[in-house]
C-alpha positions, 0 to 999 in steps of 0.5 A, spaced: 282 522 782 279 527 777 280 534 780 274 538 783 277 544 780 283 545 776 286 552 776 289 555 770 297 554 770 301 560 768 304 567 771 299 571 766 292 572 767 288 570 761 285 576 757 282 577 751 281 585 749 274 586 745 275 592 740 269 596 738 263 591 741 256 594 740 250 591 743 243 592 742 241 591 749 240 598 753 246 600 758 241 599 764 239 592 762 246 590 761 248 592 768 242 587 770 243 582 765 244 577 770 238 579 773 234 580 767 232 573 765 229 572 772 223 577 770 222 573 763 216 569 766 219 562 764 218 557 769 221 557 777 223 564 779 231 564 779 235 565 786 241 570 785 248 569 787 254 574 788 260 570 787 266 571 791 269 575 784 263 580 785 260 578 779 252 576 779 250 569 778 243 566 777 241 559 780 235 557 776 231 552 781 230 545 779 223 544 774 221 537 773 215 539 769 220 542 764 224 535 765 230 537 769 230 535 776 236 539 779 238 546 778 243 550 774 247 556 774 247 561 769 252 567 768 251 572 763 257 577 762 256 584 763 255 585 755 253 581 750 255 582 743 250 584 738 254 583 731 254 575 732 248 570 734 249 568 741 251 561 743 250 558 750 257 556 753 255 549 757 261 546 762 258 540 767 260 541 774 266 537 777 267 536 784 267 530 790 262 525 792 258 526 798 255 520 802 250 524 806 243 526 801 242 533 805 249 535 803 250 532 796 246 538 792 250 544 797 257 540 795 255 540 787 252 547 788 259 550 790 263 546 785 258 549 779 259 556 782 267 555 782 266 553 775 262 559 773 266 564 777 273 562 776 278 560 771 274 554 768 275 553 760 267 555 760 268 561 764 274 564 760 271 563 754 264 566 756 269 572 758 272 572 752 266 572 747 261 575 751 257 569 751 252 566 757 255 560 761 251 554 764 253 550 769 248 544 771 248 542 779 248 535 778 250 531 785 255 526 785 252 521 790 258 516 794 254 509 794 261 505 795 267 503 791 264 498 787 260 503 783 262 507 777 256 512 778 260 518 777 255 523 774 261 528 773 264 524 767 257 521 765 259 514 766 255 508 764 252 507 771 250 515 771 247 514 764 243 508 766 241 511 773 234 511 776 230 516 780 232 523 780 238 522 776 235 518 770 238 520 764 242 527 766 244 528 759 237 529 757 236 533 763 242 537 761 239 538 754 232 541 758 236 546 762 239 548 755 233 549 752 230 553 759 236 557 759 235 559 752 228 561 752 229 565 758 235 569 755 231 570 748 225 573 753 230 578 755 231 580 748 237 576 747 238 573 740 240 565 741 243 560 737 240 553 738 247 550 738 251 550 744 259 551 745 261 546 750 267 546 755 270 541 760 276 539 764 278 532 767 271 529 769 267 534 766 271 533 760 269 526 759 262 528 760 263 533 754 266 528 750 261 523 751 255 528 751 257 529 744 257 522 742 250 521 744 248 528 742 252 531 736 246 535 733 246 539 740 253 542 739 257 547 735 264 546 737 267 543 744 274 543 747 275 538 753 282 536 757 285 532 762 282 526 760 286 520 763 289 519 756 283 516 753 276 518 751 270 514 747 272 511 740 267 513 735 267 505 733 263 499 735 269 494 735 277 495 736 282 489 735 276 485 735 273 487 741 266 490 742 267 497 745 260 499 749 259 505 752 263 509 755 268 506 751 265 506 744 259 505 740 257 497 740 251 499 744 249 506 741 243 504 738 240 501 744 242 507 748 240 513 743 234 510 740 237 511 733 244 509 729 250 513 730 250 519 725 258 519 724 257 525 719 253 529 724 259 527 729 264 529 725 261 536 723 262 538 730 269 541 731 273 538 737 279 539 741 281 534 746 288 535 750 292 533 755 299 536 759 305 531 757 306 531 765 299 529 767 299 523 771 292 523 774 289 517 771 282 515 773 282 508 769 284 504 775 278 508 780 272 503 781 268 509 781 270 512 774 270 505 770 267 498 772 272 492 772 270 490 765 271 497 762 278 498 765 280 491 762 278 493 755 282 500 756 288 496 758 288 491 753 287 495 747 290 502 749 295 500 754 296 501 762 301 507 761 298 514 760 304 517 756 305 515 750 302 508 750 294 510 751 294 517 749 297 515 742 293 509 741 287 512 742 289 518 737 290 512 732 283 509 733 280 516 732 285 517 725 283 510 723 275 512 724 276 518 720 274 522 725 276 530 725 277 531 733 284 535 734 288 532 739 294 536 742 299 535 748 302 541 751 309 541 754 311 542 761 304 542 764 300 536 768 293 536 770 291 543 768 291 548 762 295 554 761 294 560 756 296 555 750 290 551 751 286 557 752 288 560 746 287 554 742 280 553 745 278 560 743 281 559 736 277 553 735 270 557 737 272 563 733 273 558 727 266 555 728 263 562 729 266 564 722 262 559 719 256 562 721 254 567 715 250 571 720 257 573 724 262 578 723 268 575 724 272 581 727 268 581 733 271 574 736 278 574 733 283 570 737 289 572 739 
């Protein structure tokens, strides 16, 4: 099953030294940077949390008037760099399903706080670059083993959900816009495009979100993927690939044709541990029976090397620019090698911004 929280593997704490950083925000505001966005006058008043690591976090309440039906967590590092325009980092939450309606949001909140506060890809990159981190609090309802309504991976059933869960991908975009406005109102120069991270279920969410909304993303990294991510093609070996397997029904979902140029313009890193045997393809709440049959028939039942190599071959044939990496001696987790590669990917994307002085974010 997909993990609710996957700790960083390795004996050393992942740390990047930031040299000669300056900021345009006053020291008093830096101390209260996490609280400052609450005074921006934007939408509902946020709730302040103090994580178990002693760091402040904001929970911005749901605001249906601003097109998001669930709250989100916003972590602002103590210092924000001034020499680069700041990108919001976004990592979806990931955790267990809950049957009771009154428990779903609390469970999702706890999962989101873990992502924001601990050794998630997003938290590590926020600490390294000094960028704010947004984690949505989307609940994951348990509605039976015959449904693949998995909000944490943006499954097909989740994408087509109704009610408060309708189009959570668009709700996430609304949350991003809200967070950026709050930060701008606090005097922070924000870039419109985001950096995205995810692992396991949230890694699948990120890879699928980029297919649907490539124009929103500056760069992305995602891992723990069950050796399969959606292929940027409508068919493979003569069989249609509908969402979340491919692009066969993309136009009906997105309302426009797939923009391959925009998709290929997003630097992306997809990674797995060579000993990862955490396979969600057989699970009914992640994939429908029809989707599972297509994956197994076209890409293989065996995660390694069959399926992982087959999906890379499909990406290569499509001309995609996504980078695939396999890390030795780890399972369903990531270590400093992966974190370093994510930092390199993001730093390269920042260097492409002529407004950014690249020595601020030199990777290890």
